N, C-alpha and C positions, 0 to 999 in steps of 0.2 A: 345621394338622394334616396329617400325611402320610396317604396313602391306605393301605388294607389291603395292597394289592399291594406298595407301597413298604416297608411295615413288614415284610412277610414276606420280601422280598428282603434286608432288613438282618439279620433275626434267624435265618433258616434256616441260614446257614453257621455261626453261633455255636452253635446247638443241635446241629448235626452234629458240631461239635468236642467238645461236652460229652457228648452221648448218641448215639454213632454208630449204634446199632442201633434206636433208637426216636425219632429226631429228628423225623420227619414227624408222628407222633402228638402229640408234645410241642409242636411248633410250632403245630399247630391249637389246642391248649389255650391257648397264650399269646396267639394272635391273638384268640380268643374273649374272653379276659379283658380284653385291651386294648380291644376294641370295646365291651364292656360298660361300662367306665369312660368311654370317649370319649363314649358316648351320654349319660351323665349330665353331662358337662362342657360339652357344646354349644359346643365351640370355644374354651373358656376359655384364656387365655394369661397366664402370669406375667410380671412385669416383670423384665427383665435388670438386672444391676448397672450403675450409672452412676458418674460422678465424685462424686455426692452420697451414695453408699451407705456405710453404716457399721453394723456389727453389734455388738450387745451380747450377750455370752455369759453365761448364768445358768441356775441351776436354777429349777424352778417354785416352790420354797419357799425361795429364797435370802433373801427379805425377808418377814418375818411380822408380823402384828398380831393380838393376842388376839381370838378369836371371829370371825375372817374366814378364808375359804379363801385359801391363799397365792397362787394364781393371780390371784385378784381383787385382793389386796393389791399384787402385783407390777405389775399393770396400772395401778392407781391411782398408785403411786409414780412409775412411769415417765411417766405422763401429766402428773402435777403437778410433777415435779422435773426430769426429763430432757427432756421435750417432744420436739422433733424433732432433738435432737443426734444420735440414732441413727435409722436408717431401718428396721432389722430387729432381731429378737430371736431368738437361738439358744437354744431351750429344751433343756437337757440332759434325759436320760431322765425322762419324767413319768408313766411307766406303773407299775402295781403291781410291786414288786420285793422281793427278800429280802436282798440284800447289795450291797457295792461302790457304795453311794450311788446306786443306780438301774440299774447296768449288769448286774445279774442279773435280767432281766426275767421276770415271771410271765406277763403277758398283753400282747402288743404292741398290742392293739386297744382297750385301756381306759385312761382317765386314772386315775391313783392317786386314789381318793376323798379321801385326806387332803389332796390339792392342790386339788381342785375337779372340774370336769366339762368335757366338750367344749364346752359353752356358754361356760365361762370362757375357754377357749382361743380360741374365736371372738371373744369380747369383746376380747382382746388383739390379734387380727388386724384389728380395726377401725382400730387406730392404727399398727400396724407389720407389715411382712412377717415371716413366721415360718419359721424353720428347725427341723425336728424331727430328733431322733436316731433312727436306725434301727440297732438292735443286732442285726444279721443273723447274726453268726458264732456266737452262743451264746444259751442260754436258762437261766433259773434251774433248779436241780435240783429245785425244788418246783413247777415249772410243769406245767400239764395236759399239754403236749406230752411232756415227759420222763416224767411219771408214767404216761402212756398207753403210752409205749414200754416202760417197765419192766414194765407189766402185760400186754404182748403185744397191745395193742389194734391191730387192723389199720389203723385210721385213722392211726397213727403208725409203721407198720412202716418200719424202716430210716431213721428221721428222725435217729438219732444214731449215733455211731461206736463199735462194740464193739471192744475190743482184739483184734487178730489177730496171733498169733505169727509169721505169715509177713510181716507189714508191717514194713519197715525204717524205724524212726523215729530212727535214730542221728544223722541230719543235721538234725533239726527245730530251727528257730530259735525261742527262747522269749523273751518279755518278762518272765518271772517266774522265781522260783527254786522254785516248788512242783512237785509231780509232774505229769507229762504225763497220766497216767491215774489215775482214782480208782475205787474199788469201791463199788457201790450194791446194796442189797438189793431183790430182786424180791418181789412179793406172795406168791409160792409158796414163799418161804424160800430160794431160790437167790440167787446174787449175779452181778453182771456188772461188768466194768471198762469205763469209757467215757472218751473223749478229752476233756480239760479244759485247753485252752490257758491259761486265766486263773485256774484254781483250782477247787476242789471244787464250789463252788456255781454255776459257770458252765460248762455242758456244751455242747460244740460241736455245731451242727446239721450233718447230712451232706447237703450240697447235691448230692452225686453221685446222690442219690435225686431224680428229677424232681418227684415230688409235694411234697417238702420245698421245693424251689426255687419251685414254683408257689405254694405257701402263703405263702412269704416275699414273693413278688412281689405277691400280693394285699394283704399288709400295707403294702407300699411305696405302691402305688397308692391304697390307702385313706387314707394320710396326705395325699395330694394332695386327696382329697375332703374331708378335715377342715380344709383351709385352709393346708397347708404350701406355701410357694413355693420352699423349698429343703429338701434332705434330706442330713444328714450320715451317711455310711456308716462306722459305728464299727468299728475294728479289721479293716477289710475285707481287708487283705493276707493274713490267715490263713485265708480262707474255704474253699479247696479243699485236700484232702490227697492226696498221692500217695507211695507207698512209695519210699524211697531218695532223696527230695528234702528241701529245707529246709521244705517246706510253707508257703512264704512267697512271695508275688508270682507264683504259678504262672500259666501261660498261661490256664488255665481260670478263674482268678479274674478276670483281665482280660476274658475273654469274657463273664462274668456282668455285669460293670459295663457293658460295651458293650451287652449285652442290655437292661439296665435303662435305659441312656441312650436307646436306640431307643424303648422303650416309653413313657418319660416324655415324650420329644419328641413322640410321637404323641398321647398323651392330653392333655397340658397343656404346650404349647411355652413355653419361657422358664423353666420350673422348673429349678433348679440342683441338680446332684449334687456333693457334696463328699466326697472320699476322705480318710480319716484313716489315715495310714501314717507312724508315727513312726520313720523309718528314714533311712539316709544319703541325701543329696540326689540322687544319680544314680538310686537306686532309686525315690525319691519321684516324680520328674518323669515316670517311665514311665506313671503313671496318667492323663496327658493323652491317651494314645493318639496319634492323628494330629492332635489338636487339635480334632476335630469329632465323634469317635465314642466318647469315653470320658468322663472326669470334666469337668464344666464348671469346677470349682474344685478346686485341690490345695493342701493346707496347706503353708505355707512354714516347715517345722519347724526349719530351720537358723537362722532369724532370731532367735528368743528367746535362744539361748545366745550367738550371735555379737554381738548388741547388748550383752548382759551382759558378755561378754569385753571389748568395746570400752571400757566404762566402768571395768571393773576395771583394765585396762592403761593407760587414758588415751591410747590410740592407735587410729586407725581403719584402719590399713593392711590388716589381715586382712579386716575387714568390707568395705572398699572393693574389695579384690581379688576376693572371692567375689561381691559384688553386681554387679561389672562384667559377669558372665556371665548375669545374670538379666534377661531381656527379655520382650517381648510374645510370647505363645505362639501365639495364633490369635485371630481375631475373635470366637470364642465360648467361649474357655477362658482362665482367668487364675488368679492366685495368691490364696490366702486367707491374709492376713498377721495375725499376732498376736504378743504378747509373753508374756502370762500366760494361764493357763487353769485349768480344774478339776484338771488333772494337774500333775505337776512339770515342770521344765525339762529336756527330753530332751537327752541328750548323744550318742546314736547319730548324729544328723544332723551332728555336728561331725567325724565320722571322716574323715580325709583333709583336713580344713580347719584344725583346731587341733592343736597338738602335744600330746604326753602331759603335758608340764609346764604348758601353758596350760589343759588340761582339769583337771589337779590343782589349779590355782589357783582354779578355780570350785568345786571340791569343798571346798577349805579355806575359801573365803568362805562357803559354805553352812553348814558346821559351826560357824564362828565366830559365825554369826547364830542359832544354836540350831536350825537346820534339820537335816534328815536326808538320807541318800543311799540311794536304792533301787537294788537290783542286779538283773541278769538273768543267766541261765545260758546259756553258750555250748554248742554241740553237743558239745564235748569235755569238758564238765562243769565247766570253770572259770567264774568269775563276772566280770562287768564292770559298770561303772557304767551304769545305765539312765537315771536321771533324778535331778535335784536337787529336793528338797522344801523349798521356802523361799518366803517372800513375795517376789514379783518386785520390787516397789518398794523393799523393804528391802535386797534383794540388790544393788541398784545402788549403795548407800551403804556406806561403811566402818562398822565398829562405832562408831567415835568420832563419826561424822556422824549416827547414828540419833537422837540426842537433839536434833538441830537440824532442826526441822520445815521451815524454809525451804530448807535444802540438800536434804533428802529430796524435797521437792516439786519443786525445780528440776531435780533429776536425773530424776525421774519424767516431768516434762513434756518434758524434752530427749529422753529415750528414745522417748516417744510421738510427738514431732515426726518422728523417723526412721520410725516405723511408719506414720504418716499420709501421709508423702511417698512411701513405697515403692510400686512398681507392683503393683496388685492391689486386692483388697477388704479394708479394715482391719476387724479385730474386736478389741473391748476387753472384757476380763473384768470382771465387775461389781465385784470388789474393787479393780481398778485404777482404774476410773471414779470410785469413791467414796473412793480414797486409803486403803484399809484397812490395818491392821497385821496381821501374821501371827497365827494362832490356835494358838499353841504348846500351850496348855492342852487344846484340843480334840484335837490330835494325840496328846498324852500319854495322855489319858483313853481315847480310842478305840483306841489302838495302831495307827492307820492313818496312815502318813506323809503321805498326800495331804490329810488333814484340816487341815493347817496352812494351807491355802488355800481352805477350803470353809465358813468360818464363816457361820451363818445370822444375818442382821441384823434387829434389831427396827426396824420401819418408823418409828415415832415418834422413837425415839432417833436413828436415822439422819438424819431430817429436821432434828432439832435440831443434830446434830453437823455437818451440811453448812453450817450457818450459824455455829457457834461453835467447832468444833474446827479449830485452825489448819491442821493437815496436810490433813484432809479437805477443807476449804473451798478451800485453794490448789490442790490437785490437781483437784478436781471442777470448779471454775470455770475453771481453765486448760484442761482437756480439752474442756469444753463450748464454750468460746470458740474453740478450735482447730477443733473439728468444725463449728461454725457457719460459719466462714470457709472451711473446706475444701470444703464443699458448693457454694460459689459459684465454684469454680475448675475449669473444664473440663480444664485440664492434667492433673488427677488421674484421667482416664479409666482404668478398670482394664484397658482394652485398648490403651492409648496407648503413648507413647514414654518411655524412661528411659535416661539416660546418667549414669554415675558419673564425677565429676571428682576429681582428687587434688591439690588445691592445697596442703594442709598436713595432716600426720598427726594434728593435734589436732582437725580438723573432718571431719565426714562430709558430702559434697556430692552431691546427686542432682538432676540437671536433668530436669524433666518438660515434655513438649510442646515439645521443642526445634524452633526454626524456625517456630513458630506464634505468632499474636498473643497466645495464652494462656500462653506459656512462663513457667515459674517455676524459679528456682534455689534449692533448699532446703538450708540449711546449718545444721548442728548442732555446737556446741562440746562436746566430751565431757570437757573438763578444767576445773579451777578457775582457769585462767589467762584473762586477757583476750586475745583473738585478733583480729587485723586480717586481713581477707581482701581484698587489693587487687584480686584478679581479679573480684570481684563488686560490681556497682554497679546501682542502680535504686531501686525503692521496695518496702519490706517490706509485703506485703499484710496481714500480721498486725497491724501497728501503724499503717500509713499513713505511716510516716516514711521519708525518703530515706536511702539508704545510699551514701555517696560518699567512701571505699569502705565496705564492710561492716565494722562493728566489733561483736564479740560478747563480752559479759561472761561470767563463769563460767557454764557450762552454758546459755548462751544459744542461741537458734535464730531463724532468719528464713526466710521464704518470699519471695524477692525477684523481682519482675517487672522484667526488664532493659529492658522496652519502655515504661516509664512514668517 
């Protein structure tokens, strides 16, 4: 743990940037808050990611069983079925909420009673490291904070952003097509218009108000006290608003993340902060800061659409060219890699990487699979594709292949072999781990595009299908097997070396731990053709079989040790 003097030296310049006229007073309040939590932790340290790390992404109620609290059910299913295939669990918002499947938070400090209690969360933490979601940018319109603000309660004065005719919002970047401001009734009968980046029920918090930022920081540190070893900062790029700007990625937003990094490192060293910024790659990597002062983990948002493009096109050229520039960032900061998530497949990260025609081919694949396309509004009022709402495993296959469970599973495993070999910490969405099919009915009934990938699973039916459903069994057993072998390979250090090779456009090749005794050459065939790779020889650690040279069947993959 750092000293109070060291902490003050780190955060005082940041607070001077945020609150020039009152930074000293605000700094004292942050120091006091940090010391209060540090005294409770007594030097507790969280474990940093290692080559064995793998994260499961799930909602607290993604798996249900009648007459059980979902968090208890989730813990039981993971313990009995998944075992140690994953080391950590990312719990998507588990707090009381009113909409957006949890992201319109009513109370940051409570567990949704429909899911369970903090004791249930603690029970899950007995077996896995936990990542909590921190929805700092906005609150539910029905939350006590916002209701208090509407009522003129001094405790919430200036906690939200009232529309100001002098504020130039013409350049604001949006991830939605809804209005930026919505009107709300006050208890006295008057009305007020408030800033809503994500829609009417999600009202943005005004962190330009020191008290609001201090309150949010107390929430963040409280999550550490409740057992979180990592925190995902949801929609964090939109946090600070300034007239005449895009209100995205502003310097003040970066300053707040640096502030939180310093506080977290002081209170519970090793705790990881993950920034969620679904934006073009160059903007995304800015959240690493200098590699030691901002995010510990940054989402690799370009990876999901680029891997999908690779299987759609049958060529690895674009993926390999992009990946060649992805390397180790620092000894304490690395990538958070994933393919599928609770959201759709974002296309903004492909700007400048894929052509318009290549992006359109992904749109067409999505629509052909019965999925949908979600749009965003540009500052000039025009719309652009924001994300693809489709089951990721299905999207890898053609419509003709969807009836062939063996081919679907083979493609799913091949895609995940790329994910698991890539530099950083791998994260697997629960529907990917369990080989799920898309929930088109849920999407249609709810009217929410993202529901196609958020189906709640019956625990007992899932356990049955993991044994008897051809697709589920093949994907689940294949991924669990890969994960088990991955954790034995030091070459997969999230802070290690990565080199992309370009032997054949039909295969993606990533060399990990080059020049060390643990070196692996990970090769994935993204086509239905048999491919021989004469440049790769050794022993495939996945099968124990010699490769002289490497021969890959359709959608085959291998992690080859050239030193054995």
